ROTORNU-836956 format. One record per residue: residue in one letter; z, y negated, x negated of N, C-alpha, C, CB in turn. Coordinates in steps of 0.2 Angstrom, whole numbers, plus 5000, padded with zeros to 4 digits. Each point is the difference from the previous one (the first is absolute). Glycine has a CB too. Layout:
<rs>
AZYXZYXZYXZYX
...
</rs>
This chain:
<rs>
X508549784924499750005001499850055007500049944988
X500550105013500050065009500149955002500350125001
X500349815000500249995007499249934997501950055006
X498049934990499249945002499550065001500249874993
X499650185011499650045003500050035006500150014991
X500949975011500150045008499849905002501350165001
X499149804994499849955006499149995002501149934995
X498550094997499449975004499750045005499749944990
X500550135010500050065005500149945008500750124990
X499849845010500349965008499749954997501450055006
X498349924989499549945002500749954996499050035016
X501449994981500449914999499949994993501249995008
X498150034988500250014995499550024996501150015004
X498449994989499550014997500150064995499749875002
X499950185001500050044998499950024990499750005015
X501150014981500050004995499250044996501549995002
X498449984990499650034997499550055002500649984996
X500050065002499950064999499650065007501049954989
X499450025015499750025009499449984998501049985010
X498649974988499449955003499550054994500549845005
X499950164990499650054997499650085002500849924994
X499750105009500250085003499350005005501550005001
X498649955003499549995007499149994996501249915010
X498950034982499650035000499550074996500449885005
X500150134993499950064995499950065006500849964988
X499350035019499950045008499350005002501149955004
X498749974995499449975004499450044995500749865005
X499550104989499450004994500250104997500249814994
X500150225007500050074999499950004992499450045011
X500849914984500250004992500749975000498849984996
X501450054998500849994995499849924998500250144994
X500049855006500449914995499650024991501949985007
X498150054993500050024991499550055001501349994995
X498149985000499450074998500750064998498549914993
X501050145008500350085000500450025004499950004990
X500550065012500450045001500549975004499850064990
X500749945014500850015001500449984992499850105010
X500049954988500449994992499749944997500350144997
X499449845003499549944999500449945003498750085001
X501749925003500449945004500649994996499650035011
X500549894990500549984995500750045007499349854990
X501250165005500650025000500350005007500249974989
X499950085017500449985006499649975005501049984993
X498349985005499649985004500050045006499549934992
X500250125008499850055004500550035006499150024990
X501349995007500850015004500249925002500550114992
X499449855007500249955005499649995004500649964993
X498850045007499649975002500150055007499249944989
X500850125014500150055005500450005001499450064999
X501449934996500449985004500149945003500450064996
X499149885002499949945007500049985005499750014996
X499750055004499350025002500450045007499250034987
X501350015011500350055005500649965007499850094987
X500449865005500649935004499450005007500749884987
X498950065012499649985002499850045007499749954987
X500250115014499450015004500650025005498850034993
X501850045003500750015003500449935006500150084988
X499949885008500249945003499649945007500550024986
X498950005010499449985008500050045007499149964991
X500750095005500150075005500849995007499550094985
X500749925010500849995004500649935006500050074985
X499349865012500049955003499650005003500449974994
X499150055007499750015007499750055004500049924996
X500750135003500350055007500349975004500250084994
X499949965010500649975009500450055000499249935009
X500950144987500550055000500050034996499950015008
X500849914985500050024996500650114998499549824998
X500650165008500550094998499550035000501150015005
X498450025002499550034998499650014991500149975013
X499749954990499350004991500450034993499349875003
X501650114998500150024995500250085000500249894999
X499650165006500250075001499350054998501049955009
X498450004992499550015000499649974991500150015017
X500449954983499749984992500549994994499249935006
X501250134990500450004998500249994996499850025005
X499749984990499849964992499949915002499050134995
X500549865010500349944999500649985003499049984999
X501350035007500749995000500450004994499950065010
X500149994985500549994994499849904997499950174997
X499549825003499649954994500549945007498350074992
X501649925015500149975003500849994998499050035008
X501250044991501049994999500049954997500550124998
X499249904992499949994994499849945002499750114996
X499849845008500249945000500749955006498750044996
X501549995005500449955005500750024995499350015016
X500850064979500549984997499849984994500750075006
X499249924993499649934995500149944998499450055003
X500449935004500249935007500849985000498950065012
X501449994988500650005002500449994993499750075012
X500249954983500150004993500249944999499250084998
X499949895002499949944996500349935005498850054995
X501449975013500449965003500649985000499350025004
X501050034991500750044998500049934993499950185005
X499749834991500149994994499849905001499650154993
X499849845009500049935002500649995002499049995002
X501350035002500649985004500749984997499550065007
X500550024986500349974993499949944995499950125001
X499349884995500149935000499849935000500350074998
X499849935011500149925005500649984996499550025015
X501150004983500549975002500249944997500350095002
</rs>
């Protein structure tokens, strides 16, 4: 789901369902299930937060022309982008290993 959120930020894929749900929650200021945070399905709020953070960080990074400056000014977002880069590298290596 993390790579799908990053792909969506780059315009090369559909946003995952939990990211779309995060956008609805943000827009309508209401959680998906009635009640508070504790009444949501296990892990849902955390998944929505992670995917929204990935989408936002990759979106900002892709729009930036000076990546060196941006990475220094936005260290938390840069760490997310680095994680995405590493995950993509690992996914490519796994795909290459299974394509024999």
